[in-house]
C-alpha distance (Angstrom), angle and dihedral (degrees) to the residues before:
residue distance angle dihedral
X1 . . .
X2 3.83 . .
X3 3.81 118.0 .
X4 3.80 89.4 -119.1
X5 3.76 140.5 -8.1
X6 3.79 141.1 -173.3
X7 3.80 119.7 -106.7
X8 3.79 117.1 -162.6
X9 3.82 116.7 -139.8
X10 3.78 118.6 -142.6
X11 3.80 120.9 -125.9
X12 3.80 89.1 -111.7
X13 3.78 91.7 53.3
X14 3.79 92.4 47.7
X15 3.81 92.3 49.7
X16 3.81 91.3 52.1
X17 3.80 93.6 48.4
X18 3.81 112.3 117.2
X19 3.80 105.2 -137.0
X20 3.80 116.6 -153.3
X21 3.78 129.8 -141.0
X22 3.81 91.9 -104.1
X23 3.81 90.8 53.7
X24 3.82 95.2 43.3
X25 3.82 93.3 120.1
X26 3.82 86.8 72.5
X27 3.79 97.1 44.1
X28 3.80 95.0 100.8
X29 3.83 95.5 38.0
X30 3.78 104.3 36.5
X31 3.81 118.0 -165.5
X32 3.80 115.4 -92.3
X33 3.79 93.6 -161.3
X34 3.78 141.8 29.7
X35 3.78 132.6 -156.7
X36 3.77 111.4 -127.3
X37 3.80 141.8 163.5
X38 3.81 139.9 91.9
X39 3.79 92.9 -71.2
X40 3.82 94.9 61.0
X41 3.80 113.5 109.7
X42 3.82 113.0 -169.0
X43 3.78 120.0 -137.1
X44 3.76 126.8 -148.0
X45 3.81 106.3 -83.5
X46 3.81 96.7 19.9
X47 3.81 113.1 143.0
X48 3.79 114.6 -124.6
X49 3.79 135.0 -168.0
X50 3.80 107.9 -140.2
X51 3.79 138.8 173.2
X52 3.80 119.6 -126.6
X53 3.82 106.0 -125.4
X54 3.80 102.4 171.4
X55 3.80 133.0 13.2
X56 3.79 116.3 -129.2
X57 3.80 135.5 144.3
X58 3.79 95.4 -17.4
X59 3.79 109.1 57.3
X60 3.80 93.2 166.5
X61 3.79 136.9 44.7
X62 3.79 121.3 -141.9
X63 3.78 109.9 -123.6
X64 3.78 130.0 -145.1
X65 3.80 88.2 -96.4
X66 3.80 93.9 50.3
X67 3.80 97.1 -104.6
X68 3.81 116.7 136.3
X69 3.80 104.3 -127.6
X70 3.80 117.2 -156.3
X71 3.79 115.0 -115.2
X72 3.79 126.1 -141.0
X73 3.81 132.0 -177.4
X74 3.78 107.8 -88.0
X75 3.81 95.6 32.2
X76 3.79 116.1 132.4
X77 3.80 115.8 -138.4
X78 3.78 136.1 -172.8
X79 3.80 109.9 -137.0
X80 3.82 139.2 150.0
X81 3.78 132.0 -110.4
X82 3.80 114.7 -118.2
X83 3.80 145.5 131.2
X84 3.80 124.2 -99.5
X85 3.80 132.3 -148.9
X86 3.80 110.1 -171.1
X87 3.83 117.2 142.1
X88 3.82 90.4 -170.1
X89 3.82 92.1 50.7
X90 3.81 129.0 5.7
X91 3.76 140.5 -7.5
X92 3.80 106.1 -157.6
X93 3.80 141.4 167.6
X94 3.84 129.1 -157.0
X95 3.82 114.8 -102.1
X96 3.79 124.4 -113.9
X97 3.81 95.0 -134.2
X98 3.81 142.4 17.9
X99 3.78 92.8 -82.6
X100 3.83 124.5 129.8
X101 3.80 114.4 -60.6
X102 3.80 141.3 162.3
X103 3.77 140.5 -97.7
X104 3.81 98.7 -123.9
X105 3.81 99.3 173.2
X106 3.80 132.9 33.3
X107 3.80 90.3 -131.4
X108 3.80 88.7 69.7
X109 3.81 114.0 -86.4
X110 3.81 119.7 157.1
X111 3.79 114.0 -159.8
X112 3.80 143.3 128.4
X113 3.79 115.6 -93.8
X114 3.80 114.0 -122.3
X115 3.81 98.1 176.0
X116 3.79 139.6 -13.7
X117 3.78 140.9 -159.8
X118 3.80 112.1 -90.3
X119 3.81 91.9 -119.9
X120 3.81 95.4 52.1
X121 3.81 123.5 95.7
X122 3.78 120.4 -122.0
X123 3.82 113.4 -80.1
X124 3.78 124.8 -95.7
X125 3.82 108.6 -97.1
X126 3.80 125.9 -126.4
X127 3.80 133.6 -166.5
X128 3.83 108.7 -157.5
X129 3.81 116.7 -132.9
X130 3.79 94.5 -170.9
X131 3.78 146.4 -63.3
X132 3.80 115.7 -67.7
X133 3.80 105.6 -107.0
X134 3.80 137.0 -161.9
X135 3.83 126.8 -127.2
X136 3.82 90.0 -77.5
X137 3.78 91.6 51.9
X138 3.81 93.7 -108.9
X139 3.84 117.0 142.5
X140 3.80 114.7 -102.8
X141 3.78 115.7 -127.6
X142 3.81 126.0 -165.7
X143 3.81 88.6 -121.0
X144 3.82 88.5 61.7
X145 3.80 90.4 58.2
X146 3.80 98.9 48.5
X147 3.79 120.8 107.9
X148 3.82 117.2 -109.8
X149 3.78 112.3 -79.9
X150 3.78 115.0 -89.9
X151 3.81 119.1 -118.7
X152 3.76 119.0 -105.1
X153 3.78 113.8 -77.3
X154 3.78 110.9 -73.2
X155 3.78 93.3 -155.1
X156 3.77 138.3 29.1
X157 3.79 113.5 -95.2
X158 3.83 122.7 -177.5
X159 3.80 104.2 -110.1
X160 3.80 127.3 -168.6
X161 3.79 122.1 -174.0
X162 3.80 126.1 -157.5
X163 3.80 120.6 -150.6
X164 3.80 130.9 163.7
X165 3.77 150.6 -170.4
X166 3.81 95.6 -92.4
X167 3.78 143.2 -40.0
X168 3.80 113.3 -46.4
X169 3.81 92.4 27.4
X170 3.80 90.5 121.6
X171 3.81 99.9 -98.9
X172 3.78 98.0 139.2
X173 3.79 94.3 43.2
X174 3.81 89.5 48.4
X175 3.80 92.0 49.3
X176 3.80 94.0 45.2
X177 3.79 92.1 49.1
X178 3.79 89.3 50.4
X179 3.82 88.1 52.0
X180 3.79 87.1 52.3
X181 3.79 92.5 51.6
X182 3.80 94.3 46.2
X183 3.78 91.2 48.4
X184 3.80 90.4 51.7
X185 3.80 87.8 50.6
X186 3.81 89.7 58.7
X187 3.81 101.3 -98.8
X188 3.78 124.1 137.8
X189 3.78 97.0 -131.6
X190 3.79 127.7 -156.1
X191 3.80 118.6 -166.7
X192 3.78 133.6 -168.1
X193 3.78 139.3 174.2
X194 3.79 105.5 -140.2
X195 3.82 100.4 -175.7
X196 3.80 138.3 24.2
X197 3.80 139.6 67.1
X198 3.79 121.5 -36.2
X199 3.82 109.8 -95.0
X200 3.77 134.1 124.5
X201 3.80 102.9 -138.1
X202 3.79 96.2 91.8
X203 3.77 91.8 44.9
X204 3.80 92.2 52.0
X205 3.80 89.7 49.3
X206 3.82 91.1 54.9
X207 3.79 89.1 48.7
X208 3.79 93.2 49.1
X209 3.81 89.7 49.1
X210 3.79 90.5 62.2
X211 3.81 107.6 -89.3
X212 3.80 111.9 152.7
X213 3.81 91.3 -148.5
X214 3.81 129.3 19.7
X215 3.80 126.9 -170.4
X216 3.77 140.4 165.1
X217 3.80 138.6 -168.9
X218 3.82 91.6 -86.5
X219 3.82 87.0 69.8
X220 3.80 86.1 61.7
X221 3.81 93.1 51.6
X222 3.82 102.6 -94.4
X223 3.81 123.6 126.6
X224 3.80 91.8 -164.7
X225 3.80 133.0 -16.1
X226 3.82 98.9 -132.3
X227 3.83 109.3 112.5
X228 3.80 91.0 10.0
X229 3.84 115.4 129.1
X230 3.79 109.0 -99.6
X231 3.80 92.0 -129.0
X232 3.81 87.3 62.4
X233 3.81 91.2 49.4
X234 3.81 91.1 50.2
X235 3.80 89.5 50.8
X236 3.79 89.2 50.0
X237 3.81 91.8 50.7
X238 3.79 91.5 51.7
X239 3.80 90.9 46.4
X240 3.81 93.5 51.8
X241 3.80 91.8 44.7
X242 3.79 89.8 51.7
X243 3.79 92.1 49.7
X244 3.79 91.3 51.6
X245 3.80 92.5 52.1
X246 3.81 90.9 46.7
X247 3.81 88.1 53.0
X248 3.80 89.3 59.6
X249 3.80 102.6 -99.2
X250 3.80 114.1 158.2
X251 3.81 93.2 -173.3
X252 3.80 128.3 32.0
X253 3.81 133.5 -158.0
X254 3.81 117.8 -164.2
X255 3.80 126.4 -169.6
X256 3.80 122.1 -150.8
X257 3.80 105.9 -160.8
X258 3.80 132.1 -144.5
X259 3.81 115.0 21.1
X260 3.78 145.5 -65.0
X261 3.81 92.0 -90.7
X262 3.80 94.2 54.2
X263 3.85 105.2 108.5
X264 3.80 98.9 -126.7
X265 3.82 92.7 43.3
X266 3.80 92.2 50.5
X267 3.79 91.6 50.4
X268 3.80 93.9 42.0
X269 3.79 92.3 58.0
X270 3.79 89.5 57.5
X271 3.78 94.7 55.8
X272 3.79 118.4 106.3
X273 3.80 91.7 -150.3
X274 3.80 91.0 64.7
X275 3.80 91.4 46.8
X276 3.79 87.6 58.4
X277 3.82 90.3 59.7
X278 3.80 100.6 43.8
X279 3.80 125.6 66.9
X280 3.79 97.3 -174.4
X281 3.80 144.2 -7.0
X282 3.79 134.6 -127.2
X283 3.78 113.7 -159.6
X284 3.83 121.1 -147.8
X285 3.80 120.6 -157.5
X286 3.77 139.3 174.7
X287 3.80 94.8 -137.9
X288 3.80 141.2 12.6
X289 3.80 94.1 -98.7
X290 3.79 90.3 53.5
X291 3.80 90.6 51.5
X292 3.80 91.0 54.4
X293 3.81 91.8 46.1
X294 3.78 92.6 49.3
X295 3.77 94.8 49.3
X296 3.81 90.3 52.0
X297 3.81 93.3 47.2
X298 3.80 92.6 50.6
X299 3.77 92.6 47.4
X300 3.78 91.3 48.2
X301 3.80 86.5 56.6
X302 3.81 89.5 51.8
X303 3.79 94.9 -110.7
X304 3.82 121.7 143.6
X305 3.80 111.6 -118.5
X306 3.79 112.1 -151.3
X307 3.80 98.8 178.8
X308 3.80 145.4 -29.7
X309 3.80 127.5 -123.3
X310 3.76 139.5 136.6
X311 3.79 135.9 120.2
X312 3.80 94.9 -28.3
X313 3.81 91.0 67.3
X314 3.81 88.5 73.0
X315 3.82 85.6 77.5
X316 3.82 116.5 67.5
X317 3.80 88.8 -159.6
X318 3.82 92.3 54.0
X319 3.81 89.5 47.9
X320 3.81 90.4 54.0
X321 3.80 90.7 48.1
X322 3.79 91.0 53.2
X323 3.80 95.6 42.2
X324 3.81 90.9 57.1
X325 3.81 90.8 62.6
X326 3.78 105.1 27.7
X327 3.79 126.2 84.3
X328 3.80 93.8 -162.7
X329 3.81 126.7 73.1
X330 3.80 120.3 -84.2
X331 3.79 107.0 -141.3
X332 3.79 127.2 -168.7
X333 3.77 123.7 -162.6
X334 3.80 94.2 -88.0
X335 3.80 89.6 54.3
X336 3.80 94.9 50.2
X337 3.79 91.4 47.2
X338 3.80 90.5 56.0
X339 3.82 109.5 100.8
X340 3.81 92.8 -139.7
X341 3.83 93.5 54.2
X342 3.79 94.9 43.7
X343 3.80 93.0 46.6
X344 3.81 90.3 48.9
X345 3.80 90.9 54.8
X346 3.79 92.0 48.5
X347 3.80 93.5 48.1
X348 3.82 97.8 51.2
X349 3.80 110.7 104.8
X350 3.79 118.6 -137.7
X351 3.79 92.7 -115.8
X352 3.78 93.9 61.3
X353 3.82 93.3 42.6
X354 3.79 90.7 53.7
X355 3.78 93.8 42.7
X356 3.80 92.5 54.6
X357 3.79 93.6 64.5
X358 3.80 99.8 30.6
X359 3.78 95.2 52.9
C-alpha cells in the first residue's frame, strides 16, 4: 500500500461538504482532492475532510456565515486540526495520523479528546477521509490561506484588552459591551480576539456591538492558539492590531481568551511586545475573589488595570464584596455601555493608570 495517495472528490460530494468557520477561506472554492493514506501526517492547522460517524456534544457545525448547521451521521465536513484548552468542555490534542478523532469545537476543530468536564457529553466522532489538497496534491494549511501580515501600526490608537479568570468569566460580553460604549461615544472601534479556539460567535458579537472591523486569530492562519509558540501568538496579535488600524479604527478592543492559568495566556502577558500594543486592561471574573486575584496577577506582571467586570457583576452583593477590597472601578455591563465610562477608559494614558496603583 502506498504511503499516501490522492483521492478526487466529485462535484456532488464537494457541494454537500459542510464547511466550518475555521475552513471558511475554502467555502467558495472547495477542494477537489484530498491526500490520504497511512503515510499522511497531519500538521497543526491542516484542513481535513472527515465523515461524521457519531453525534455527541456538538450536534451542529458553525458555517462560514455563522449559521449552526445540524450534523448527521454520514455528513462530510471540512474542519481544521488543532488543540483545545477548555476546562468547561474538552482538553484535546491533534492526532499524529488520519485515524479517528473528535469534533471538539463547533467552529470546526478536529482533535483527539484527552479529558472532559464531568457534565459534558462525549464528543462527536469523526473519521478523516484525507487532508484537503491543492492542484499539486499538497495539503492545504490555514497558514497558507491567511492574508500577508499587516505592518506595525502607523499611528497610536487607544487599545484596551480584556482578559479573565477562565472561560465563561464574561470576557467576550465585557469586551463587546465596551465596544458598544466606545461606539456610542463616537469612536470607530476595531475589535479582535487574539487567542482561543476557532469559532465565530465572539466575532459576530463584537460586530453586532458596533465594531467597524472584527478579526480573530483564524484570519492570521491559526485554528486555535493552544500549543502554539507564544512568539507566533504575539506576531498574530500585532498583525491583527495593524489590520484594525489600517481599516480606520481609532479605538481598539482586544480579547485574550481562556484564563490567566492557561499556559499561553500566562506567557503572553509577560511579553513586552504585547505591552506595546495595549494601553490598559479590563479584567473579567466569575466571582469577587477571582476579580481580586486577577487584579493582583496583572499588577504583578506590570500591567495597568483600568477596571474589573465580568459575570460576577450580575450580583450586587458580589460587586459590594469586590469593591471593598479593590482600588479600581468595578463596572457592570450598563457601566461599560455608557459613553462617558467607555470614553474615560480609552482616554486614560498608561502612565497615569500605572501611577495610580504604584503611588
